[in-house]
Jmol script that loads the backbone (N, CA, C; Angstrom):
load data "model"
ATOM      1  N   MET A   1      27.150 107.708  65.945  1.00  0.00           N
ATOM      2  CA  MET A   1      28.016 107.755  67.103  1.00  0.00           C
ATOM      3  C   MET A   1      27.743 109.003  67.920  1.00  0.00           C
ATOM      4  N   GLY A   2      27.382 110.095  67.295  1.00  0.00           N
ATOM      5  CA  GLY A   2      27.127 111.332  68.001  1.00  0.00           C
ATOM      6  C   GLY A   2      25.952 111.239  68.957  1.00  0.00           C
ATOM      7  N   GLN A   3      24.980 110.373  68.641  1.00  0.00           N
ATOM      8  CA  GLN A   3      23.835 110.221  69.526  1.00  0.00           C
ATOM      9  C   GLN A   3      24.251 109.625  70.859  1.00  0.00           C
ATOM     10  N   TYR A   4      25.191 108.735  70.849  1.00  0.00           N
ATOM     11  CA  TYR A   4      25.582 108.027  72.063  1.00  0.00           C
ATOM     12  C   TYR A   4      26.560 108.818  72.922  1.00  0.00           C
ATOM     13  N   LEU A   5      27.451 109.520  72.292  1.00  0.00           N
ATOM     14  CA  LEU A   5      28.489 110.222  73.043  1.00  0.00           C
ATOM     15  C   LEU A   5      28.305 111.735  73.061  1.00  0.00           C
ATOM     16  N   GLY A   6      27.285 112.240  72.395  1.00  0.00           N
ATOM     17  CA  GLY A   6      27.032 113.669  72.385  1.00  0.00           C
ATOM     18  C   GLY A   6      28.067 114.439  71.585  1.00  0.00           C
ATOM     19  N   LEU A   7      28.330 115.652  71.983  1.00  0.00           N
ATOM     20  CA  LEU A   7      29.268 116.519  71.278  1.00  0.00           C
ATOM     21  C   LEU A   7      30.692 115.947  71.237  1.00  0.00           C
ATOM     22  N   PRO A   8      31.193 115.368  72.343  1.00  0.00           N
ATOM     23  CA  PRO A   8      32.532 114.770  72.241  1.00  0.00           C
ATOM     24  C   PRO A   8      32.592 113.637  71.201  1.00  0.00           C
ATOM     25  N   GLY A   9      31.497 112.887  71.078  1.00  0.00           N
ATOM     26  CA  GLY A   9      31.454 111.825  70.073  1.00  0.00           C
ATOM     27  C   GLY A   9      31.522 112.363  68.669  1.00  0.00           C
ATOM     28  N   LEU A  10      30.842 113.481  68.439  1.00  0.00           N
ATOM     29  CA  LEU A  10      30.897 114.099  67.115  1.00  0.00           C
ATOM     30  C   LEU A  10      32.296 114.589  66.793  1.00  0.00           C
ATOM     31  N   ILE A  11      32.967 115.131  67.796  1.00  0.00           N
ATOM     32  CA  ILE A  11      34.318 115.652  67.587  1.00  0.00           C
ATOM     33  C   ILE A  11      35.312 114.507  67.373  1.00  0.00           C
ATOM     34  N   LEU A  12      35.138 113.392  68.093  1.00  0.00           N
ATOM     35  CA  LEU A  12      36.075 112.274  67.995  1.00  0.00           C
ATOM     36  C   LEU A  12      35.800 111.346  66.815  1.00  0.00           C
ATOM     37  N   ALA A  13      34.637 111.445  66.195  1.00  0.00           N
ATOM     38  CA  ALA A  13      34.288 110.531  65.105  1.00  0.00           C
ATOM     39  C   ALA A  13      35.247 110.669  63.919  1.00  0.00           C
ATOM     40  N   LEU A  14      35.624 111.869  63.570  1.00  0.00           N
ATOM     41  CA  LEU A  14      36.513 112.068  62.420  1.00  0.00           C
ATOM     42  C   LEU A  14      37.905 111.485  62.655  1.00  0.00           C
ATOM     43  N   PRO A  15      38.569 111.777  63.773  1.00  0.00           N
ATOM     44  CA  PRO A  15      39.888 111.166  63.983  1.00  0.00           C
ATOM     45  C   PRO A  15      39.816 109.644  64.100  1.00  0.00           C
ATOM     46  N   MET A  16      38.742 109.135  64.713  1.00  0.00           N
ATOM     47  CA  MET A  16      38.616 107.670  64.830  1.00  0.00           C
ATOM     48  C   MET A  16      38.444 107.035  63.459  1.00  0.00           C
ATOM     49  N   THR A  17      37.685 107.672  62.589  1.00  0.00           N
ATOM     50  CA  THR A  17      37.509 107.167  61.227  1.00  0.00           C
ATOM     51  C   THR A  17      38.830 107.219  60.467  1.00  0.00           C
ATOM     52  N   ALA A  18      39.597 108.274  60.653  1.00  0.00           N
ATOM     53  CA  ALA A  18      40.896 108.392  59.987  1.00  0.00           C
ATOM     54  C   ALA A  18      41.852 107.298  60.465  1.00  0.00           C
ATOM     55  N   ILE A  19      41.831 107.012  61.754  1.00  0.00           N
ATOM     56  CA  ILE A  19      42.689 105.947  62.288  1.00  0.00           C
ATOM     57  C   ILE A  19      42.277 104.598  61.710  1.00  0.00           C
ATOM     58  N   LEU A  20      40.970 104.341  61.640  1.00  0.00           N
ATOM     59  CA  LEU A  20      40.495 103.089  61.048  1.00  0.00           C
ATOM     60  C   LEU A  20      40.927 102.978  59.586  1.00  0.00           C
ATOM     61  N   LYS A  21      40.849 104.088  58.854  1.00  0.00           N
ATOM     62  CA  LYS A  21      41.256 104.093  57.439  1.00  0.00           C
ATOM     63  C   LYS A  21      42.728 103.719  57.294  1.00  0.00           C
ATOM     64  N   VAL A  22      43.580 104.266  58.134  1.00  0.00           N
ATOM     65  CA  VAL A  22      45.011 103.956  58.075  1.00  0.00           C
ATOM     66  C   VAL A  22      45.250 102.482  58.388  1.00  0.00           C
ATOM     67  N   VAL A  23      44.566 101.972  59.398  1.00  0.00           N
ATOM     68  CA  VAL A  23      44.732 100.557  59.765  1.00  0.00           C
ATOM     69  C   VAL A  23      44.224  99.660  58.647  1.00  0.00           C
ATOM     70  N   PHE A  24      43.054  99.970  58.100  1.00  0.00           N
ATOM     71  CA  PHE A  24      42.492  99.149  57.032  1.00  0.00           C
ATOM     72  C   PHE A  24      43.398  99.137  55.807  1.00  0.00           C
ATOM     73  N   ASP A  25      43.999 100.268  55.485  1.00  0.00           N
ATOM     74  CA  ASP A  25      44.889 100.333  54.323  1.00  0.00           C
ATOM     75  C   ASP A  25      46.204  99.595  54.569  1.00  0.00           C
ATOM     76  N   ALA A  26      46.619  99.471  55.823  1.00  0.00           N
ATOM     77  CA  ALA A  26      47.891  98.828  56.142  1.00  0.00           C
ATOM     78  C   ALA A  26      47.773  97.306  56.195  1.00  0.00           C
ATOM     79  N   VAL A  27      46.598  96.786  56.520  1.00  0.00           N
ATOM     80  CA  VAL A  27      46.401  95.335  56.656  1.00  0.00           C
ATOM     81  C   VAL A  27      45.809  94.811  55.349  1.00  0.00           C
ATOM     82  N   GLU A  28      46.501  93.855  54.737  1.00  0.00           N
ATOM     83  CA  GLU A  28      46.112  93.351  53.418  1.00  0.00           C
ATOM     84  C   GLU A  28      44.662  92.857  53.388  1.00  0.00           C
ATOM     85  N   GLY A  29      44.245  92.109  54.367  1.00  0.00           N
ATOM     86  CA  GLY A  29      42.896  91.554  54.367  1.00  0.00           C
ATOM     87  C   GLY A  29      41.802  92.579  54.594  1.00  0.00           C
ATOM     88  N   LEU A  30      42.159  93.749  55.107  1.00  0.00           N
ATOM     89  CA  LEU A  30      41.168  94.786  55.409  1.00  0.00           C
ATOM     90  C   LEU A  30      41.137  95.902  54.364  1.00  0.00           C
ATOM     91  N   ARG A  31      41.956  95.802  53.325  1.00  0.00           N
ATOM     92  CA  ARG A  31      42.023  96.870  52.318  1.00  0.00           C
ATOM     93  C   ARG A  31      40.684  97.166  51.647  1.00  0.00           C
ATOM     94  N   PRO A  32      39.845  96.161  51.387  1.00  0.00           N
ATOM     95  CA  PRO A  32      38.535  96.506  50.802  1.00  0.00           C
ATOM     96  C   PRO A  32      37.719  97.447  51.694  1.00  0.00           C
ATOM     97  N   TYR A  33      37.828  97.293  53.005  1.00  0.00           N
ATOM     98  CA  TYR A  33      37.109  98.176  53.917  1.00  0.00           C
ATOM     99  C   TYR A  33      37.705  99.584  53.891  1.00  0.00           C
ATOM    100  N   GLY A  34      39.004  99.668  53.746  1.00  0.00           N
ATOM    101  CA  GLY A  34      39.640 100.970  53.603  1.00  0.00           C
ATOM    102  C   GLY A  34      39.193 101.669  52.331  1.00  0.00           C
ATOM    103  N   PHE A  35      39.004 100.886  51.275  1.00  0.00           N
ATOM    104  CA  PHE A  35      38.512 101.451  50.025  1.00  0.00           C
ATOM    105  C   PHE A  35      37.088 101.985  50.196  1.00  0.00           C
ATOM    106  N   LEU A  36      36.269 101.258  50.954  1.00  0.00           N
ATOM    107  CA  LEU A  36      34.894 101.704  51.175  1.00  0.00           C
ATOM    108  C   LEU A  36      34.831 103.019  51.954  1.00  0.00           C
ATOM    109  N   ILE A  37      35.770 103.211  52.865  1.00  0.00           N
ATOM    110  CA  ILE A  37      35.793 104.468  53.608  1.00  0.00           C
ATOM    111  C   ILE A  37      36.118 105.616  52.651  1.00  0.00           C
ATOM    112  N   GLY A  38      36.970 105.362  51.667  1.00  0.00           N
ATOM    113  CA  GLY A  38      37.256 106.394  50.673  1.00  0.00           C
ATOM    114  C   GLY A  38      38.691 106.343  50.208  1.00  0.00           C
ATOM    115  N   GLU A  39      38.869 106.625  48.942  1.00  0.00           N
ATOM    116  CA  GLU A  39      40.197 106.700  48.361  1.00  0.00           C
ATOM    117  C   GLU A  39      40.541 108.160  48.102  1.00  0.00           C
ATOM    118  N   ALA A  40      41.771 108.517  48.320  1.00  0.00           N
ATOM    119  CA  ALA A  40      42.222 109.877  48.046  1.00  0.00           C
ATOM    120  C   ALA A  40      42.320 110.080  46.537  1.00  0.00           C
ATOM    121  N   GLU A  41      42.020 111.295  46.107  1.00  0.00           N
ATOM    122  CA  GLU A  41      42.166 111.620  44.693  1.00  0.00           C
ATOM    123  C   GLU A  41      43.641 111.722  44.355  1.00  0.00           C
ATOM    124  N   LYS A  42      43.949 111.469  43.088  1.00  0.00           N
ATOM    125  CA  LYS A  42      45.327 111.636  42.648  1.00  0.00           C
ATOM    126  C   LYS A  42      45.665 113.122  42.675  1.00  0.00           C
ATOM    127  N   PRO A  43      46.813 113.465  43.228  1.00  0.00           N
ATOM    128  CA  PRO A  43      47.153 114.888  43.283  1.00  0.00           C
ATOM    129  C   PRO A  43      47.428 115.451  41.899  1.00  0.00           C
ATOM    130  N   ARG A  44      46.980 116.657  41.685  1.00  0.00           N
ATOM    131  CA  ARG A  44      47.239 117.335  40.418  1.00  0.00           C
ATOM    132  C   ARG A  44      48.491 118.170  40.564  1.00  0.00           C
ATOM    133  N   PRO A  45      49.202 118.369  39.477  1.00  0.00           N
ATOM    134  CA  PRO A  45      50.380 119.244  39.569  1.00  0.00           C
ATOM    135  C   PRO A  45      49.942 120.675  39.860  1.00  0.00           C
ATOM    136  N   PRO A  46      50.731 121.410  40.614  1.00  0.00           N
ATOM    137  CA  PRO A  46      50.339 122.779  40.960  1.00  0.00           C
ATOM    138  C   PRO A  46      50.316 123.691  39.732  1.00  0.00           C
ATOM    139  N   ILE A  47      49.401 124.619  39.744  1.00  0.00           N
ATOM    140  CA  ILE A  47      49.308 125.613  38.674  1.00  0.00           C
ATOM    141  C   ILE A  47      50.124 126.824  39.121  1.00  0.00           C
ATOM    142  N   LYS A  48      51.106 127.174  38.327  1.00  0.00           N
ATOM    143  CA  LYS A  48      52.055 128.201  38.736  1.00  0.00           C
ATOM    144  C   LYS A  48      51.760 129.587  38.174  1.00  0.00           C
ATOM    145  N   SER A  49      50.866 129.671  37.184  1.00  0.00           N
ATOM    146  CA  SER A  49      50.583 130.995  36.625  1.00  0.00           C
ATOM    147  C   SER A  49      49.138 131.045  36.128  1.00  0.00           C
ATOM    148  N   TRP A  50      48.653 132.263  35.916  1.00  0.00           N
ATOM    149  CA  TRP A  50      47.305 132.433  35.384  1.00  0.00           C
ATOM    150  C   TRP A  50      47.205 131.850  33.982  1.00  0.00           C
ATOM    151  N   GLN A  51      48.267 131.898  33.234  1.00  0.00           N
ATOM    152  CA  GLN A  51      48.260 131.370  31.871  1.00  0.00           C
ATOM    153  C   GLN A  51      48.040 129.863  31.882  1.00  0.00           C
ATOM    154  N   GLN A  52      48.716 129.155  32.784  1.00  0.00           N
ATOM    155  CA  GLN A  52      48.499 127.712  32.900  1.00  0.00           C
ATOM    156  C   GLN A  52      47.055 127.410  33.274  1.00  0.00           C
ATOM    157  N   LEU A  53      46.496 128.194  34.169  1.00  0.00           N
ATOM    158  CA  LEU A  53      45.116 127.985  34.588  1.00  0.00           C
ATOM    159  C   LEU A  53      44.154 128.166  33.418  1.00  0.00           C
ATOM    160  N   THR A  54      44.326 129.240  32.674  1.00  0.00           N
ATOM    161  CA  THR A  54      43.422 129.485  31.545  1.00  0.00           C
ATOM    162  C   THR A  54      43.615 128.449  30.446  1.00  0.00           C
ATOM    163  N   ASP A  55      44.809 127.898  30.317  1.00  0.00           N
ATOM    164  CA  ASP A  55      45.034 126.848  29.320  1.00  0.00           C
ATOM    165  C   ASP A  55      44.372 125.533  29.729  1.00  0.00           C
ATOM    166  N   GLN A  56      44.327 125.250  31.036  1.00  0.00           N
ATOM    167  CA  GLN A  56      43.791 123.970  31.504  1.00  0.00           C
ATOM    168  C   GLN A  56      42.280 123.982  31.687  1.00  0.00           C
ATOM    169  N   LEU A  57      41.678 125.146  31.910  1.00  0.00           N
ATOM    170  CA  LEU A  57      40.248 125.189  32.208  1.00  0.00           C
ATOM    171  C   LEU A  57      39.356 124.589  31.121  1.00  0.00           C
ATOM    172  N   PRO A  58      39.564 124.884  29.837  1.00  0.00           N
ATOM    173  CA  PRO A  58      38.662 124.294  28.835  1.00  0.00           C
ATOM    174  C   PRO A  58      38.666 122.763  28.857  1.00  0.00           C
ATOM    175  N   GLY A  59      39.806 122.140  29.047  1.00  0.00           N
ATOM    176  CA  GLY A  59      39.868 120.686  29.109  1.00  0.00           C
ATOM    177  C   GLY A  59      39.177 120.130  30.337  1.00  0.00           C
ATOM    178  N   ARG A  60      39.332 120.805  31.477  1.00  0.00           N
ATOM    179  CA  ARG A  60      38.684 120.354  32.705  1.00  0.00           C
ATOM    180  C   ARG A  60      37.174 120.512  32.610  1.00  0.00           C
ATOM    181  N   ILE A  61      36.713 121.582  31.998  1.00  0.00           N
ATOM    182  CA  ILE A  61      35.273 121.809  31.872  1.00  0.00           C
ATOM    183  C   ILE A  61      34.662 120.747  30.965  1.00  0.00           C
ATOM    184  N   LYS A  62      35.349 120.395  29.895  1.00  0.00           N
ATOM    185  CA  LYS A  62      34.825 119.364  28.993  1.00  0.00           C
ATOM    186  C   LYS A  62      34.691 118.032  29.709  1.00  0.00           C
ATOM    187  N   LYS A  63      35.610 117.699  30.603  1.00  0.00           N
ATOM    188  CA  LYS A  63      35.546 116.435  31.334  1.00  0.00           C
ATOM    189  C   LYS A  63      34.360 116.419  32.297  1.00  0.00           C
ATOM    190  N   VAL A  64      34.060 117.552  32.914  1.00  0.00           N
ATOM    191  CA  VAL A  64      32.983 117.611  33.893  1.00  0.00           C
ATOM    192  C   VAL A  64      31.634 117.414  33.215  1.00  0.00           C
ATOM    193  N   GLY A  65      31.419 118.043  32.087  1.00  0.00           N
ATOM    194  CA  GLY A  65      30.121 117.982  31.434  1.00  0.00           C
ATOM    195  C   GLY A  65      29.981 116.867  30.417  1.00  0.00           C
ATOM    196  N   LYS A  66      30.945 115.951  30.350  1.00  0.00           N
ATOM    197  CA  LYS A  66      30.935 114.910  29.324  1.00  0.00           C
ATOM    198  C   LYS A  66      29.888 113.841  29.648  1.00  0.00           C
ATOM    199  N   VAL A  67      29.040 113.528  28.664  1.00  0.00           N
ATOM    200  CA  VAL A  67      28.002 112.509  28.830  1.00  0.00           C
ATOM    201  C   VAL A  67      28.170 111.484  27.732  1.00  0.00           C
ATOM    202  N   ASP A  68      28.114 110.217  28.105  1.00  0.00           N
ATOM    203  CA  ASP A  68      28.216 109.134  27.151  1.00  0.00           C
ATOM    204  C   ASP A  68      26.868 108.997  26.430  1.00  0.00           C
ATOM    205  N   PRO A  69      26.818 109.177  25.098  1.00  0.00           N
ATOM    206  CA  PRO A  69      25.536 109.125  24.392  1.00  0.00           C
ATOM    207  C   PRO A  69      24.838 107.763  24.523  1.00  0.00           C
ATOM    208  N   LYS A  70      25.593 106.699  24.729  1.00  0.00           N
ATOM    209  CA  LYS A  70      24.995 105.374  24.860  1.00  0.00           C
ATOM    210  C   LYS A  70      24.216 105.230  26.163  1.00  0.00           C
ATOM    211  N   SER A  71      24.580 106.001  27.177  1.00  0.00           N
ATOM    212  CA  SER A  71      23.923 105.860  28.471  1.00  0.00           C
ATOM    213  C   SER A  71      22.701 106.770  28.617  1.00  0.00           C
ATOM    214  N   VAL A  72      22.474 107.635  27.635  1.00  0.00           N
ATOM    215  CA  VAL A  72      21.327 108.550  27.711  1.00  0.00           C
ATOM    216  C   VAL A  72      20.080 107.830  27.228  1.00  0.00           C
ATOM    217  N   VAL A  73      19.004 107.928  28.026  1.00  0.00           N
ATOM    218  CA  VAL A  73      17.741 107.308  27.671  1.00  0.00           C
ATOM    219  C   VAL A  73      16.821 108.394  27.147  1.00  0.00           C
ATOM    220  N   ALA A  74      16.247 108.151  25.966  1.00  0.00           N
ATOM    221  CA  ALA A  74      15.359 109.139  25.371  1.00  0.00           C
ATOM    222  C   ALA A  74      14.042 109.189  26.126  1.00  0.00           C
ATOM    223  N   PRO A  75      13.506 110.389  26.361  1.00  0.00           N
ATOM    224  CA  PRO A  75      12.212 110.475  27.057  1.00  0.00           C
ATOM    225  C   PRO A  75      11.095 109.900  26.204  1.00  0.00           C
ATOM    226  N   THR A  76      10.153 109.270  26.859  1.00  0.00           N
ATOM    227  CA  THR A  76       9.030 108.679  26.124  1.00  0.00           C
ATOM    228  C   THR A  76       7.730 109.334  26.517  1.00  0.00           C
TER     229      THR A  76
END
end "model"
wireframe off; spacefill off
backbone 0.3
color backbone group
């Protein structure tokens, strides 16, 4: 879109996409298209202290680096 409308097109592309997302999510038949544009992540509860943060970090790190052994292909 930016090629056709130049700088104003680049600036307007984000709000236009957001409007389309809201419309797609509101209309039952268009919900799959809204999903393709993107789904919001589930909000996490706020961390209120450094202690909570340090308690949660090891669990979050394990989730990020977790690999399913069945999906790993051995090098040949």
